[in-house]
DSSP file (Angstrom, degrees, kcal/mol; ACC not computed):
  #  RESIDUE AA STRUCTURE BP1 BP2  ACC     N-H-->O    O-->H-N    N-H-->O    O-->H-N    TCO  KAPPA ALPHA  PHI   PSI    X-CA   Y-CA   Z-CA
    1    1 A M     >        0   0    0      0, 0.0     4,-2.2     0, 0.0     5,-0.2   0.000 360.0 360.0 360.0 -39.1  -21.0   -4.7   -7.6
    2    2 A K  H  >  +     0   0    0      1,-0.2     4,-2.3     2,-0.2     5,-0.2   0.872 360.0  53.3 -63.8 -35.0  -20.6   -2.3   -4.7
    3    3 A K  H  > S+     0   0    0      2,-0.2     4,-2.6     1,-0.2    -1,-0.2   0.897 107.8  49.9 -67.0 -39.4  -18.9    0.2   -6.9
    4    4 A I  H  > S+     0   0    0      2,-0.2     4,-2.5     1,-0.2    -2,-0.2   0.929 111.9  47.8 -64.1 -44.7  -21.8    0.0   -9.4
    5    5 A I  H  X S+     0   0    0     -4,-2.2     4,-2.6     1,-0.2    -2,-0.2   0.909 112.8  49.5 -62.3 -41.9  -24.4    0.6   -6.7
    6    6 A L  H  X S+     0   0    0     -4,-2.3     4,-2.6     2,-0.2    -2,-0.2   0.914 111.0  49.7 -63.7 -42.8  -22.4    3.5   -5.3
    7    7 A L  H  X S+     0   0    0     -4,-2.6     4,-2.3     2,-0.2    -2,-0.2   0.920 112.3  46.9 -62.0 -45.4  -22.1    5.0   -8.8
    8    8 A I  H  X S+     0   0    0     -4,-2.5     4,-2.2     2,-0.2    -2,-0.2   0.917 112.6  49.7 -64.7 -43.5  -25.8    4.7   -9.4
    9    9 A T  H  X S+     0   0    0     -4,-2.6     4,-2.3     1,-0.2    -2,-0.2   0.915 111.5  48.7 -60.3 -44.3  -26.6    6.2   -6.0
   10   10 A A  H  X S+     0   0    0     -4,-2.6     4,-2.7     2,-0.2     5,-0.2   0.891 108.8  54.3 -63.2 -39.0  -24.3    9.1   -6.6
   11   11 A M  H  X S+     0   0    0     -4,-2.3     4,-1.6     1,-0.2    -2,-0.2   0.926 111.1  44.4 -62.0 -45.9  -25.8    9.8  -10.0
   12   12 A F  H  X S+     0   0    0     -4,-2.2     4,-1.2     2,-0.2    -1,-0.2   0.888 112.3  52.6 -67.0 -37.5  -29.3   10.0   -8.5
   13   13 A A  H >X S+     0   0    0     -4,-2.3     4,-0.6     1,-0.2     3,-0.5   0.927 109.7  48.1 -62.6 -44.8  -28.1   12.2   -5.6
   14   14 A F  H >< S+     0   0    0     -4,-2.7     3,-1.0     1,-0.2     4,-0.4   0.843 103.9  64.1 -65.3 -31.4  -26.4   14.6   -8.1
   15   15 A G  H >< S+     0   0    0     -4,-1.6     3,-0.9     1,-0.3    -1,-0.2   0.851  97.8  53.5 -59.3 -35.6  -29.7   14.6  -10.0
   16   16 A F  H << S+     0   0    0     -4,-1.2    -1,-0.3    -3,-0.5    -2,-0.2   0.688 109.9  48.8 -73.6 -17.1  -31.6   16.2   -7.2
   17   17 A L  T << S+     0   0    0     -3,-1.0    -1,-0.2    -4,-0.6    -2,-0.2   0.384  80.4 136.8 -99.8   1.8  -29.0   19.0   -7.0
   18   18 A A    <   -     0   0    0     -3,-0.9     2,-0.4    -4,-0.4    60,-0.2  -0.214  29.5-176.0 -59.2 134.8  -29.1   19.8  -10.7
   19   19 A Q        +     0   0    0     58,-0.1    60,-2.3    31,-0.1     2,-0.3  -0.868  31.4 111.3-135.3 100.0  -29.2   23.5  -11.6
   20   20 A S        -     0   0    0     -2,-0.4     2,-0.6    58,-0.2    31,-0.1  -0.938  63.5-110.5-156.7 171.9  -29.5   24.3  -15.3
   21   21 A Q        -     0   0    0     -2,-0.3     2,-0.4    29,-0.1    29,-0.2  -0.915  35.0-163.9-116.7 103.6  -31.8   25.8  -17.8
   22   22 A V        -     0   0    0     27,-1.6    26,-0.1    -2,-0.6     2,-0.1  -0.705  20.5-119.6 -91.3 135.7  -33.0   23.0  -20.2
   23   23 A S        -     0   0    0     -2,-0.4    23,-0.2     1,-0.1     3,-0.1  -0.416  20.2-126.3 -69.0 148.6  -34.7   23.9  -23.5
   24   24 A S  S    S+     0   0    0      1,-0.2    22,-2.5    21,-0.1     2,-0.3   0.865  86.0   6.2 -69.3 -36.4  -38.3   22.7  -23.8
   25   25 A N  E     +A   45   0A   0     20,-0.2   133,-2.2     2,-0.0     2,-0.3  -0.997  60.3 173.0-148.6 144.5  -37.7   20.8  -27.2
   26   26 A A  E     -AB  44 157A   0     18,-1.9    18,-3.1    -2,-0.3     2,-0.3  -0.979   4.9-175.9-149.3 140.5  -34.8   20.0  -29.4
   27   27 A I  E     +AB  43 156A   0    129,-2.2   129,-3.6    -2,-0.3     2,-0.3  -0.997  30.7  93.8-138.0 142.9  -34.6   17.8  -32.6
   28   28 A G  E     -AB  42 155A   0     14,-2.4    14,-2.8    -2,-0.3     2,-0.3  -0.907  62.8 -47.5 175.8-146.5  -31.5   16.9  -34.7
   29   29 A L  E     -AB  41 154A   0    125,-2.6   125,-2.9    -2,-0.3     2,-0.5  -0.896  22.8-159.3-123.9 149.6  -28.9   14.3  -35.2
   30   30 A R  E     -AB  40 153A   0     10,-2.1    10,-1.5    -2,-0.3     2,-0.5  -0.968  20.9-167.0-125.4 111.0  -26.4   12.5  -33.0
   31   31 A L  E     +AB  39 152A   0    121,-3.1   121,-2.9    -2,-0.5     2,-0.3  -0.880  10.6 173.8-111.5 129.4  -23.5   11.2  -35.1
   32   32 A G  E     -AB  38 151A   0      6,-1.7     6,-1.4    -2,-0.5   119,-0.2  -0.816  13.6-168.6-132.8 168.3  -21.0    8.6  -33.8
   33   33 A G        +     0   0    0    117,-1.0     2,-0.4    -2,-0.3     3,-0.3  -0.429  32.3 108.6-132.6-153.1  -18.1    6.5  -34.8
   34   34 A G  S    S-     0   0    0      1,-0.2     3,-0.1    -2,-0.2   115,-0.1  -0.889  96.7 -24.6 111.2-145.5  -16.1    3.6  -33.5
   35   35 A S  S    S+     0   0    0     -2,-0.4     2,-0.5     1,-0.2    -1,-0.2   0.709 138.7  43.3 -78.6 -19.3  -16.2    0.1  -34.9
   36   36 A V  S    S-     0   0    0     -3,-0.3     2,-0.3    26,-0.1    -1,-0.2  -0.970  80.6-150.6-127.7 114.8  -19.8    0.7  -36.2
   37   37 A Y  E     + C   0  61A   0     24,-1.1    24,-2.4    -2,-0.5     2,-0.3  -0.606  39.7 112.8 -86.0 144.3  -20.5    4.0  -37.9
   38   38 A G  E     -AC  32  60A   0     -6,-1.4    -6,-1.7    -2,-0.3     2,-0.3  -0.971  42.8-126.7-179.7-167.5  -24.0    5.4  -37.8
   39   39 A G  E     -AC  31  59A   0     20,-1.9    20,-2.4    -2,-0.3     2,-0.3  -0.939   9.4-133.2-156.9 175.9  -26.2    8.1  -36.6
   40   40 A E  E     -AC  30  58A   0    -10,-1.5   -10,-2.1    -2,-0.3     2,-0.7  -0.994  17.1-131.2-139.5 142.4  -29.4    8.8  -34.7
   41   41 A I  E     -AC  29  57A   0     16,-2.7    16,-2.4    -2,-0.3     2,-0.4  -0.885  42.8-158.1 -87.6 120.7  -32.4   11.0  -35.2
   42   42 A S  E     -AC  28  56A   0    -14,-2.8   -14,-2.4    -2,-0.7     2,-0.4  -0.866  21.4-177.6-117.8 134.1  -32.5   12.6  -31.8
   43   43 A Y  E     -AC  27  55A   0     12,-2.7    12,-3.0    -2,-0.4     2,-0.4  -0.995   6.6-166.4-126.9 133.5  -35.4   14.3  -29.9
   44   44 A Q  E     -AC  26  54A   0    -18,-3.1   -18,-1.9    -2,-0.4     2,-0.5  -0.979   1.0-166.2-121.6 133.5  -35.1   16.0  -26.5
   45   45 A K  E     -AC  25  53A   0      8,-2.7     8,-2.4    -2,-0.4   -20,-0.2  -0.975  20.7-130.6-119.1 117.6  -38.0   17.0  -24.3
   46   46 A G  E     - C   0  52A   0    -22,-2.5     6,-0.3    -2,-0.5     3,-0.1  -0.436  17.8-171.8 -65.2 136.9  -37.4   19.3  -21.3
   47   47 A L        -     0   0    0      4,-3.1     2,-0.3     1,-0.3     5,-0.2  -0.088  65.5 -42.8-119.8  32.0  -39.0   18.0  -18.1
   48   48 A G  S    S-     0   0    0      3,-0.2   -26,-0.3   -26,-0.1    -1,-0.3  -0.887  91.8 -46.8 134.3-167.5  -38.4   21.1  -16.0
   49   49 A D  S    S+     0   0    0     -2,-0.3   -27,-1.6     1,-0.2    -1,-0.1   0.797 134.6  16.3 -72.2 -28.3  -35.5   23.5  -15.5
   50   50 A A  S    S+     0   0    0    -29,-0.2    27,-2.6    -3,-0.1     2,-0.3   0.224 112.8  72.0-133.5  14.9  -32.8   20.8  -15.1
   51   51 A H  E     + D   0  76A   0     25,-0.2    -4,-3.1    -3,-0.1     2,-0.3  -0.965  47.5 164.7-134.7 148.9  -34.2   17.5  -16.4
   52   52 A R  E     -CD  46  75A   0     23,-1.6    23,-3.1    -2,-0.3     2,-0.5  -0.985  29.7-127.8-156.5 164.4  -35.0   16.1  -19.9
   53   53 A L  E     -CD  45  74A   0     -8,-2.4    -8,-2.7    -2,-0.3     2,-0.5  -0.963  20.4-158.9-114.7 130.0  -35.8   12.9  -21.8
   54   54 A E  E     -CD  44  73A   0     19,-3.2    19,-2.7    -2,-0.5     2,-0.4  -0.954   5.8-170.8-111.9 128.6  -33.8   12.1  -24.9
   55   55 A L  E     -CD  43  72A   0    -12,-3.0   -12,-2.7    -2,-0.5     2,-0.4  -0.982   7.1-173.4-118.3 127.3  -35.3    9.7  -27.5
   56   56 A D  E     -CD  42  71A   0     15,-2.8    15,-2.8    -2,-0.4     2,-0.7  -0.983  18.0-160.2-128.2 128.9  -33.0    8.5  -30.3
   57   57 A L  E     -CD  41  70A   0    -16,-2.4   -16,-2.7    -2,-0.4     2,-0.2  -0.936  33.1-172.6-103.8 112.2  -33.8    6.4  -33.4
   58   58 A G  E     +CD  40  69A   0     11,-2.8    11,-2.0    -2,-0.7     2,-0.3  -0.671  22.4 179.9-116.4 162.3  -30.5    5.0  -34.5
   59   59 A F  E     +CD  39  68A   0    -20,-2.4   -20,-1.9    -2,-0.2     2,-0.3  -0.976  10.8 162.8-150.6 153.5  -28.9    3.0  -37.3
   60   60 A G  E     +CD  38  67A   0      7,-1.8     7,-2.2    -2,-0.3     2,-0.3  -0.982   6.2 174.5-167.8 161.2  -25.4    1.8  -38.1
   61   61 A Q  E     +CD  37  66A   0    -24,-2.4   -24,-1.1    -2,-0.3     2,-0.2  -0.983   8.4 177.4-164.6 159.0  -23.3   -0.5  -40.1
   62   62 A N  E >   - D   0  65A   0      3,-2.0     3,-0.8    -2,-0.3   -26,-0.1  -0.746  63.3 -61.5-143.8-161.9  -19.9   -1.7  -41.1
   63   63 A S  T 3  S+     0   0    0      1,-0.2   -27,-0.1    -2,-0.2     3,-0.0   0.755 133.9  15.5 -63.2 -23.8  -18.6   -4.5  -43.4
   64   64 A N  T 3  S+     0   0    0      1,-0.1    36,-2.8    36,-0.1     2,-0.4   0.167 116.0  70.6-134.4  21.3  -20.2   -7.2  -41.3
   65   65 A H  E <   +DE  62  99A   0     -3,-0.8    -3,-2.0    34,-0.2     2,-0.3  -0.999  44.2 178.5-146.1 135.8  -22.7   -5.5  -39.0
   66   66 A N  E     +DE  61  98A   0     32,-2.4    32,-2.1    -2,-0.4     2,-0.3  -0.989  12.2 175.8-131.7 145.0  -26.1   -3.8  -39.3
   67   67 A R  E     -DE  60  97A   0     -7,-2.2    -7,-1.8    -2,-0.3     2,-0.3  -0.998  17.7-178.3-150.4 151.5  -28.3   -2.3  -36.6
   68   68 A F  E     +DE  59  96A   0     28,-1.8    28,-3.3    -2,-0.3     2,-0.3  -0.958  27.1 154.7-145.9 126.2  -31.5   -0.4  -36.0
   69   69 A Y  E     -DE  58  95A   0    -11,-2.0   -11,-2.8    -2,-0.3     2,-0.4  -0.954  38.4-132.3-153.8 165.1  -32.5    0.7  -32.5
   70   70 A L  E     -DE  57  94A   0     24,-2.6    24,-2.1    -2,-0.3     2,-0.4  -0.997  25.2-170.2-124.0 127.5  -34.4    3.0  -30.2
   71   71 A A  E     -DE  56  93A   0    -15,-2.8   -15,-2.8    -2,-0.4     2,-0.4  -0.929   7.3-166.5-119.3 144.1  -32.7    4.5  -27.2
   72   72 A A  E     +DE  55  92A   0     20,-2.7    20,-2.3    -2,-0.4     2,-0.4  -0.997  10.5 179.7-130.5 125.7  -34.3    6.5  -24.3
   73   73 A I  E     -DE  54  91A   0    -19,-2.7   -19,-3.2    -2,-0.4     2,-0.5  -0.988  19.8-146.5-129.9 134.1  -32.1    8.4  -21.8
   74   74 A Y  E     -D   53   0A   0     16,-2.8     2,-0.4    -2,-0.4   -21,-0.2  -0.885  25.1-157.0 -97.4 127.4  -33.1   10.5  -18.8
   75   75 A H  E     -D   52   0A   0    -23,-3.1   -23,-1.6    -2,-0.5     2,-0.5  -0.863  19.6-161.4-111.7 141.3  -30.8   13.5  -18.3
   76   76 A W  E     -DF  51  88A   0     12,-2.5    12,-1.6    -2,-0.4     2,-0.4  -0.975  25.4-154.6-105.4 131.5  -29.9   15.7  -15.3
   77   77 A N  E     - F   0  87A   0    -27,-2.6     2,-0.4    -2,-0.5    10,-0.2  -0.880  13.6-172.0-114.4 140.1  -28.3   18.9  -16.5
   78   78 A W  E     - F   0  86A   0      8,-2.8     8,-2.5    -2,-0.4     2,-0.4  -0.992  22.0-128.9-126.3 138.0  -25.9   21.2  -14.7
   79   79 A N  E     - F   0  85A   0    -60,-2.3     6,-0.3    -2,-0.4     3,-0.1  -0.697  20.9-179.7 -85.1 133.4  -24.7   24.6  -15.9
   80   80 A I  E     -     0   0A   0      4,-3.2     2,-0.3    -2,-0.4     5,-0.2   0.860  69.5 -36.0 -92.7 -54.2  -21.0   25.3  -15.9
   81   81 A T  E >  S- F   0  84A   0      3,-1.4     3,-2.9     1,-0.0    -1,-0.3  -0.885 103.3 -28.2-168.9 140.8  -21.1   28.8  -17.3
   82   82 A G  T 3  S-     0   0    0      1,-0.3    -2,-0.0    -2,-0.3    -1,-0.0  -0.261 130.1 -14.8  52.5-122.4  -23.2   30.8  -19.8
   83   83 A G  T 3  S+     0   0    0     -4,-0.1    36,-2.6    -3,-0.1     2,-0.5   0.375 110.5 109.3 -91.7   3.1  -24.5   28.3  -22.3
   84   84 A L  E <   +FG  81 118A   0     -3,-2.9    -4,-3.2    34,-0.2    -3,-1.4  -0.724  43.1 162.8 -89.3 123.1  -22.1   25.5  -21.3
   85   85 A N  E     -FG  79 117A   0     32,-2.6    32,-2.8    -2,-0.5     2,-0.3  -0.877  26.1-150.6-131.0 160.5  -23.7   22.6  -19.5
   86   86 A W  E     -FG  78 116A   0     -8,-2.5    -8,-2.8    -2,-0.3     2,-0.3  -0.953  17.3-170.9-128.7 158.2  -22.9   19.0  -18.7
   87   87 A Y  E     -FG  77 115A   0     28,-2.3    28,-2.4    -2,-0.3     2,-0.3  -0.966  11.6-179.8-147.6 157.6  -25.3   16.1  -18.2
   88   88 A I  E     +FG  76 114A   0    -12,-1.6   -12,-2.5    -2,-0.3    26,-0.2  -0.980  16.4 143.7-153.9 150.7  -25.6   12.5  -17.0
   89   89 A G  E     - G   0 113A   0     24,-1.8    24,-2.2    -2,-0.3   -14,-0.2  -0.938  41.8 -93.7 178.2 163.2  -28.4   10.0  -16.8
   90   90 A P  E     + G   0 112A   0      0, 0.0   -16,-2.8     0, 0.0    22,-0.3  -0.439  44.4 161.0 -84.9 159.7  -29.6    6.4  -17.0
   91   91 A G  E     -EG  73 111A   0     20,-2.2    20,-2.3   -18,-0.2     2,-0.3  -0.963  23.9-145.0-163.8 179.9  -31.2    4.9  -20.1
   92   92 A A  E     -EG  72 110A   0    -20,-2.3   -20,-2.7    -2,-0.3     2,-0.3  -0.965   9.5-162.2-150.4 161.4  -32.1    1.8  -22.1
   93   93 A S  E     -EG  71 109A   0     16,-2.3    16,-2.6    -2,-0.3     2,-0.4  -0.991   8.3-160.3-146.6 156.0  -32.4    0.7  -25.7
   94   94 A V  E     +EG  70 108A   0    -24,-2.1   -24,-2.6    -2,-0.3     2,-0.3  -0.997  27.2 164.1-132.7 137.9  -34.0   -2.0  -27.8
   95   95 A G  E     -EG  69 107A   0     12,-2.5    12,-2.5    -2,-0.4     2,-0.5  -0.932  38.3-122.5-150.2 169.6  -32.7   -2.9  -31.2
   96   96 A F  E     -EG  68 106A   0    -28,-3.3   -28,-1.8    -2,-0.3     2,-0.3  -0.986  37.2-177.5-118.8 125.3  -32.6   -5.2  -34.2
   97   97 A Y  E     -EG  67 105A   0      8,-2.7     8,-2.3    -2,-0.5     2,-0.3  -0.869  16.0-170.9-127.6 153.3  -29.1   -6.4  -35.1
   98   98 A S  E     -E   66   0A   0    -32,-2.1   -32,-2.4    -2,-0.3     2,-0.4  -0.973   5.7-163.8-146.2 131.7  -27.5   -8.6  -37.8
   99   99 A Y  E >  S-E   65   0A   0      4,-0.4     3,-2.3    -2,-0.3   -34,-0.2  -0.956  72.8 -11.7-116.8 134.1  -23.9   -9.9  -38.0
  100  100 A N  T 3  S-     0   0    0    -36,-2.8    -1,-0.2    -2,-0.4   -35,-0.1   0.842 121.4 -63.8  48.6  43.3  -22.3  -11.4  -41.1
  101  101 A D  T 3  S+     0   0    0      1,-0.2    -1,-0.3    -3,-0.1     3,-0.1   0.695 100.8 140.1  57.0  22.0  -25.6  -11.6  -42.9
  102  102 A N    <   -     0   0    0     -3,-2.3    -1,-0.2     1,-0.2    -2,-0.0  -0.337  67.3 -63.9 -82.4 172.0  -26.9  -14.1  -40.4
  103  103 A D        -     0   0    0     -5,-0.1    -4,-0.4    -3,-0.1    -1,-0.2  -0.288  62.1-116.7 -55.0 142.5  -30.4  -14.1  -39.0
  104  104 A G        -     0   0    0     -6,-0.1     2,-0.3    -3,-0.1    -6,-0.2  -0.254  29.5-161.5 -78.0 168.7  -31.1  -10.9  -37.1
  105  105 A Y  E     -G   97   0A   0     -8,-2.3    -8,-2.7    35,-0.1     2,-0.3  -0.965  20.6-109.5-147.0 162.5  -31.9  -10.8  -33.4
  106  106 A V  E     -G   96   0A   0     -2,-0.3     2,-0.4   -10,-0.2   -10,-0.2  -0.745  31.7-163.5 -93.6 141.3  -33.4   -8.4  -30.9
  107  107 A N  E     -G   95   0A   0    -12,-2.5   -12,-2.5    -2,-0.3     2,-0.4  -0.980   8.4-164.7-127.7 140.0  -31.2   -6.8  -28.3
  108  108 A V  E     -G   94   0A   0     -2,-0.4    31,-3.1   -14,-0.2    32,-0.6  -0.985  15.7-177.5-121.4 134.5  -32.1   -5.0  -25.0
  109  109 A A  E     -GH  93 138A   0    -16,-2.6   -16,-2.3    -2,-0.4     2,-0.4  -0.972  15.6-162.2-136.3 149.2  -29.5   -2.8  -23.3
  110  110 A L  E     +GH  92 137A   0     27,-1.8    27,-3.5    -2,-0.3     2,-0.3  -0.959  39.4 101.1-124.3 145.9  -29.3   -0.8  -20.1
  111  111 A G  E     -GH  91 136A   0    -20,-2.3   -20,-2.2    -2,-0.4     2,-0.3  -0.828  50.4-108.4 178.6-138.4  -26.7    1.9  -19.4
  112  112 A G  E     -G   90   0A   0     23,-2.2     2,-0.3   -22,-0.3   -39,-0.0  -0.914  13.8-118.0-165.9-170.8  -26.4    5.7  -19.4
  113  113 A Q  E     -G   89   0A   0    -24,-2.2   -24,-1.8    -2,-0.3     2,-0.4  -0.995  15.4-175.1-149.1 141.6  -25.0    8.8  -21.0
  114  114 A V  E     +GI  88 133A   0     19,-2.3    19,-2.6    -2,-0.3     2,-0.3  -0.997  24.7 137.9-138.1 136.6  -22.6   11.5  -19.9
  115  115 A G  E     -GI  87 132A   0    -28,-2.4   -28,-2.3    -2,-0.4     2,-0.4  -0.966  42.1-118.8-164.1 178.9  -21.7   14.6  -22.0
  116  116 A I  E     -GI  86 131A   0     15,-2.4    15,-2.4    -2,-0.3     2,-0.3  -0.974  30.1-178.3-130.8 144.8  -21.1   18.2  -22.4
  117  117 A E  E     -GI  85 130A   0    -32,-2.8   -32,-2.6    -2,-0.4     2,-0.5  -0.953  22.4-142.0-142.7 158.8  -23.1   20.7  -24.5
  118  118 A Y  E     -GI  84 129A   0     11,-2.9    11,-2.2    -2,-0.3     2,-0.8  -0.993  13.5-153.1-124.3 125.5  -23.2   24.3  -25.5
  119  119 A N  E >   - I   0 128A   0    -36,-2.6     3,-1.4    -2,-0.5     9,-0.2  -0.849   6.9-170.8 -99.4 103.3  -26.6   26.0  -25.9
  120  120 A F  G > >S+     0   0    0      7,-2.5     3,-2.0    -2,-0.8     5,-1.9   0.490  70.8  91.8 -73.0  -2.2  -26.3   28.8  -28.4
  121  121 A N  G > 5S+     0   0    0      6,-0.4     3,-1.8     1,-0.3    -1,-0.3   0.747  71.9  70.7 -63.5 -22.4  -29.8   29.9  -27.4
  122  122 A V  G < 5S+     0   0    0     -3,-1.4    -1,-0.3     1,-0.3    -2,-0.1   0.687 102.7  43.8 -66.6 -15.2  -28.0   32.2  -24.9
  123  123 A H  G < 5S-     0   0    0     -3,-2.0    -1,-0.3     2,-0.3    -2,-0.2   0.055 127.9-101.1-112.7  21.1  -26.9   34.2  -28.0
  124  124 A S  T < 5S+     0   0    0     -3,-1.8    -3,-0.2     1,-0.2    -2,-0.1   0.752  86.9 125.0  65.8  28.1  -30.4   34.0  -29.6
  125  125 A V      < -     0   0    0     -5,-1.9     2,-2.5     2,-0.1    -2,-0.3  -0.982  61.4-138.2-115.9 118.1  -29.3   31.2  -31.9
  126  126 A P        +     0   0    0      0, 0.0    31,-1.6     0, 0.0     2,-0.4  -0.330  62.7 117.7 -76.9  63.1  -31.6   28.1  -31.7
  127  127 A L  E     - J   0 156A   0     -2,-2.5    -7,-2.5    29,-0.2     2,-0.4  -0.991  43.3-168.3-135.9 137.4  -28.8   25.5  -31.8
  128  128 A L  E     -IJ 119 155A   0     27,-2.5    27,-2.4    -2,-0.4     2,-0.4  -0.990   7.7-171.5-125.1 120.7  -27.5   23.0  -29.3
  129  129 A L  E     +IJ 118 154A   0    -11,-2.2   -11,-2.9    -2,-0.4     2,-0.3  -0.929  13.5 169.8-111.6 136.2  -24.1   21.2  -29.8
  130  130 A S  E     -IJ 117 153A   0     23,-2.2    23,-2.9    -2,-0.4     2,-0.4  -0.967  25.4-160.9-142.9 158.3  -23.0   18.3  -27.7
  131  131 A I  E     +IJ 116 152A   0    -15,-2.4   -15,-2.4    -2,-0.3     2,-0.3  -0.990  30.7 155.0-136.2 134.6  -20.4   15.6  -27.4
  132  132 A D  E     -IJ 115 151A   0     19,-2.1    19,-2.2    -2,-0.4     2,-0.4  -0.939  36.1-128.9-152.7 169.9  -21.1   12.6  -25.2
  133  133 A A  E     -IJ 114 150A   0    -19,-2.6   -19,-2.3    -2,-0.3    17,-0.2  -0.970  14.6-164.4-125.1 142.9  -20.4    8.9  -24.4
  134  134 A R  E     - J   0 149A   0     15,-2.3    15,-0.5    -2,-0.4     2,-0.3  -0.781   3.3-169.1-131.8  89.1  -23.0    6.3  -23.9
  135  135 A P  E     + J   0 148A   0      0, 0.0   -23,-2.2     0, 0.0     2,-0.4  -0.631  14.5 179.9 -76.4 134.8  -21.9    3.0  -22.3
  136  136 A M  E     -HJ 111 147A   0     11,-3.6    11,-2.8    -2,-0.3     2,-0.7  -0.996  26.0-139.6-138.3 141.2  -24.6    0.3  -22.5
  137  137 A W  E     -HJ 110 146A   0    -27,-3.5   -27,-1.8    -2,-0.4     2,-0.4  -0.903  21.3-147.1-102.7 112.7  -24.7   -3.3  -21.3
  138  138 A D  E     -HJ 109 145A   0      7,-3.0     7,-1.9    -2,-0.7   -29,-0.2  -0.655  15.6-176.2 -83.5 131.3  -26.4   -5.6  -23.9
  139  139 A F        +     0   0    0    -31,-3.1     2,-0.3    -2,-0.4     5,-0.1   0.706  59.7  42.0-101.8 -23.5  -28.4   -8.5  -22.5
  140  140 A L  S    S+     0   0    0    -32,-0.6     3,-0.3     3,-0.1     5,-0.1  -0.770  84.1  35.3-123.1 165.7  -29.5  -10.5  -25.5
  141  141 A G  S >  S-     0   0    0     -2,-0.3     3,-0.6     1,-0.2   -34,-0.1  -0.283  96.8 -50.1  94.4-174.7  -28.1  -11.6  -28.8
  142  142 A D  T 3  S+     0   0    0      1,-0.2    -1,-0.2    -2,-0.1     2,-0.2   0.736 129.6  45.0 -73.7 -24.8  -24.8  -12.9  -30.1
  143  143 A N  T 3  S+     0   0    0     -3,-0.3    -1,-0.2     2,-0.1    -5,-0.2  -0.444  73.9 163.2-119.5  57.0  -22.8  -10.0  -28.7
  144  144 A S    <   +     0   0    0     -3,-0.6     2,-0.3    -2,-0.2    -5,-0.2  -0.441  34.8  66.1 -75.8 153.0  -24.0   -9.5  -25.1
  145  145 A G  E    S- J   0 138A   0     -7,-1.9    -7,-3.0    -2,-0.1     2,-0.3  -0.822  89.2 -22.5 130.5-171.1  -21.8   -7.4  -22.8
  146  146 A L  E     + J   0 137A   0     -2,-0.3     2,-0.3    -9,-0.2    -9,-0.2  -0.566  58.9 161.7 -79.4 130.4  -20.5   -3.9  -22.4
  147  147 A G  E     + J   0 136A   0    -11,-2.8   -11,-3.6    -2,-0.3     2,-0.3  -0.953   8.8 178.8-139.3 160.2  -20.4   -1.6  -25.4
  148  148 A W  E     - J   0 135A   0     -2,-0.3     2,-0.3   -13,-0.3   -15,-0.0  -0.985   9.1-164.7-157.1 162.8  -20.2    2.1  -25.8
  149  149 A G  E     - J   0 134A   0    -15,-0.5   -15,-2.3    -2,-0.3     2,-0.3  -0.992  13.5-140.2-150.7 150.0  -20.0    4.9  -28.3
  150  150 A A  E     - J   0 133A   0     -2,-0.3  -117,-1.0  -117,-0.3     2,-0.3  -0.843  28.0-179.0-107.7 150.4  -19.1    8.5  -28.4
  151  151 A A  E     -BJ  32 132A   0    -19,-2.2   -19,-2.1    -2,-0.3     2,-0.5  -0.989  29.2-131.0-151.3 155.7  -21.1   11.0  -30.6
  152  152 A L  E     -BJ  31 131A   0   -121,-2.9  -121,-3.1    -2,-0.3     2,-0.4  -0.937  28.5-154.5-105.1 128.1  -21.5   14.6  -31.7
  153  153 A G  E     -BJ  30 130A   0    -23,-2.9   -23,-2.2    -2,-0.5     2,-0.4  -0.883  14.7-177.6-108.6 137.1  -25.0   16.0  -31.4
  154  154 A V  E     +BJ  29 129A   0   -125,-2.9  -125,-2.6    -2,-0.4     2,-0.4  -0.974  17.7 170.9-131.8 115.8  -26.4   18.9  -33.4
  155  155 A R  E     -BJ  28 128A   0    -27,-2.4   -27,-2.5    -2,-0.4     2,-0.4  -0.962  31.3-133.1-133.9 145.1  -30.0   19.9  -32.5
  156  156 A Y  E     -BJ  27 127A   0   -129,-3.6  -129,-2.2    -2,-0.4     2,-0.4  -0.817  26.5-137.8 -91.9 132.4  -32.4   22.7  -33.4
  157  157 A L  E      B   26   0A   0    -31,-1.6  -131,-0.2    -2,-0.4  -129,-0.0  -0.763 360.0 360.0 -92.3 132.5  -34.1   24.2  -30.4
  158  158 A F              0   0    0   -133,-2.2  -132,-0.2    -2,-0.4    -1,-0.1   0.308 360.0 360.0-145.1 360.0  -37.9   25.0  -30.6
């Protein structure tokens, strides 16, 4: 528990030191894999030079699982060099899930996201590519516990 509190404290401390140039708006797709394949319609709203909010409407399925959810993540961004940035932040999601064609259930999760991105806008191309991981702790439903997914993001900047 102490490690989790230390990690969260460090994440907020780094957030106050963030130095990056965040685009005001981006929309696109976030495509992931793992045991459940799916994707998200993703929207990012800049909240200053180094902060943004990401909202994702997601869906996924495999042979015995279906899901539909909304995730919200707050990002702190840091510039590495040129258009290359990394980001981290806390988030939450709420979703509707069904396993093995059983009755569906609502799930609520808390977690975060960490990733790296390249902003092609530095070359006058309105494109943002990212790869990230999103660990989330599910609190409700048949499969509560830690889950995570990695994804490739492709977004248009406007």
